[in-house]
Each structure stands twice: as C-alpha cells, then as structure tokens.
N, C-alpha and C positions, 0 to 999 in steps of 0.2 A: 504493500499499500504505500501510496505517497503521503508525504509529510501533511499537506492539506487535508487528505482524507481522514488522518488520524486526528488532526486537530478538530475536524468538523464533528466526530463522533462523539456522542455524549457519554461521559464517564459517570458511574454512580458516585455520589458524594461519599468521601472517606469519612468514617466515623472515628472519633478519638476512642482510646482504650477505656476510658472513664464512661463514655456514653454506652459502649458495649457492655460494660459491666453493669451500668444502671439498667439498661434494658433487660439483661439477663436476670438480675435480681427480681425486677417487676415481673418478669414473665413467670418467674419460679413461685413468687408469693401469690401472683393472679391465679396460676394453675393450681397452686395447693389450696386456695381459697375455693376454687370452683369444685375441685375433688371433694373438699369438705361438705360443701353444700349437697353434691350428689350422694355423698354418705349419709347425711341427714335425712336424704329422700329415700334411703333404704337399699343403695347399692353397696356391695361389699368395696373394701378399700381398693383393690386392684382394678376392679371394673370402674370404679369412680375416677381412678387415676387415667385410665385408658380413655375414658369419655372426656375428661378435662383435656388432655393432650390433643385428642381429635379435634375438640371444638375450638381450641385455640390455635391450631395449626393453620387454619383458613384465615380467621379474622379474630385475633384475641380481643380487641377492643369491643367487638360486637358479641362475642361469647357471653361476657358477664350480663348485660342487660337482657338478652335474649334468655338465658337460662334463669336468671334470678327474678326477673320482672316480667317475662313473657313479652317483651317489646323488642322491636327491630329499630336499626339506626334511623329508618325513615319515619318512625312513630315520634321523633322527638319534635317539640314545637320550636318554631324559630324564635330567636331573641326579639325580633321586631314584633311579632304577634303577642308574645308574652308581655311586651312592654306597652303595646297598643291596647289590649283588652282592659286593664286596669285603668289606663288614661281615659279611655271612652266611658268605662263604668263611672269614674269619678266625675267626669263632665256632666254626663247624663244624670247622675244622681245628685249633683248640685243645682241643676236647673229649676227643679221645684222650689226648694228653699230660697233660691236667688229671686224668682218670680215674686215669691211671698214677701221678700224684702222690698222690691222696687214698686209693685202694683198698688197694694192697699193704702189708704191713708194712714197717717202715723199712729193714730190710736187703734187701728187693727194690725200693725205690724207684728206684735209679739205673739198674739194669739195665731195669726195666719202663719207665721213661720212654725210655730209649734205644731200646727195642723199639717203643713207641708212637709215637715221633717219626718213625721210619723207616717204619712202616706208614701213617702220616698222610701223610708225604711221598710214598710210592709212590701212595697214592690221589690226591693233588694231581697228581702227574706223569701219571697216566692220565686223569685228567679234562682236564687242560690238552692232552694228546695228542689226546683225541677233540674238543675244542673247536677246537684248531688244526690237525686233520687231519694230525697227526704221528705218528711211530712209536709204537705203543703199547707197544713193549718198550723201546726206547732212552731214550725221555723218562722214564719212571718210574725207570729205572736210573740215568740221569744225575742226576735230583733226588736220589735216595736216596744216590748216591755223593757229591754235594756236601753233603748233610745229614750223612752219617757222617763226612766229613772235618771239618765244622764242629763236630760233637759231640765227636770225637777231640781237636780243638784246644783246645776250652774245658773238657774234662774235667779238666785239672789244677788249674783254678780251684776245683774241687768239693773238692778235698783240701784246700785251705788254710783 
C-alpha cells in the first residue's frame, strides 16, 4: 500500500492501560452483578455466570436495564421530553391561579385564588391518578386536602 492509502485508513483509537483496566474492572463487577441477579431469580451459580457472560458479550450497557428492569435502550425518555413535561405542567397548572389573581376585583382576589388553586390541584390529582393508575377519587382528594391545609397555613401571612 502507498503511504497515502495508509494515512487515509482509519485506525481505532488507542486506549491507555488505565482505561483498559477500568473497563475490565467495570465489566467484571457488572457481570458479577448480573450473575448475582440471575442467581436470586433461581439459576444455579454456573448457569447464572454463563447467562451474564452471554448477555454482556453483545452489549454490556443494554444487558443490565434489560435484565433488571425489562427495558430496552430505546425505552429511555429523552432529556428534552423529561424537561418539557414538568415545564408544561407547571405553566398549565399556574394558569388558573394567575387568572384568579388578575381577573376578579380586589375584594374577591383571595377567595378566587383559593378556589382556583384547589381546582388546579384537583385537576393535577386526577391527571396524576390517570397516569399512575391510581384511584381517581382518592388521589385528587388527597392533593386538594394537602393544598387546602397549605393554603390555610399560609393565609395568616396574607394579613400581615
């Protein structure tokens, strides 16, 4: 081969000895971890070790979430979605109390804020119950009760 062809070929990056040792220790610990998990699920130690070795030989990073949680790498939510969901929930949840602050006359503001907050909390409790497969009655009541207690506890500060 000519010099140019050799230079054009991509060579794999060289790893340092420390990197190789770190990767080896991580693989050893991860494989032992996975083998121990399979033993807890009833496999004998030799079979558990074989399963751990075979699972990690293809994709060690995917082997653990798949075996431990039943998830695939594609099941992971993106960071943007994880950040957007609470931001949207916060904005939407703040709309009712904000409107209750801006729209009514001054003498009705505190009671309207109180009601708007409890309505927003009941909606949040119902949505949370639907997402978490919880009780559609108890969850909103629990959130509203906690919110009402918090409002009652902080109401005296309004008078000062």
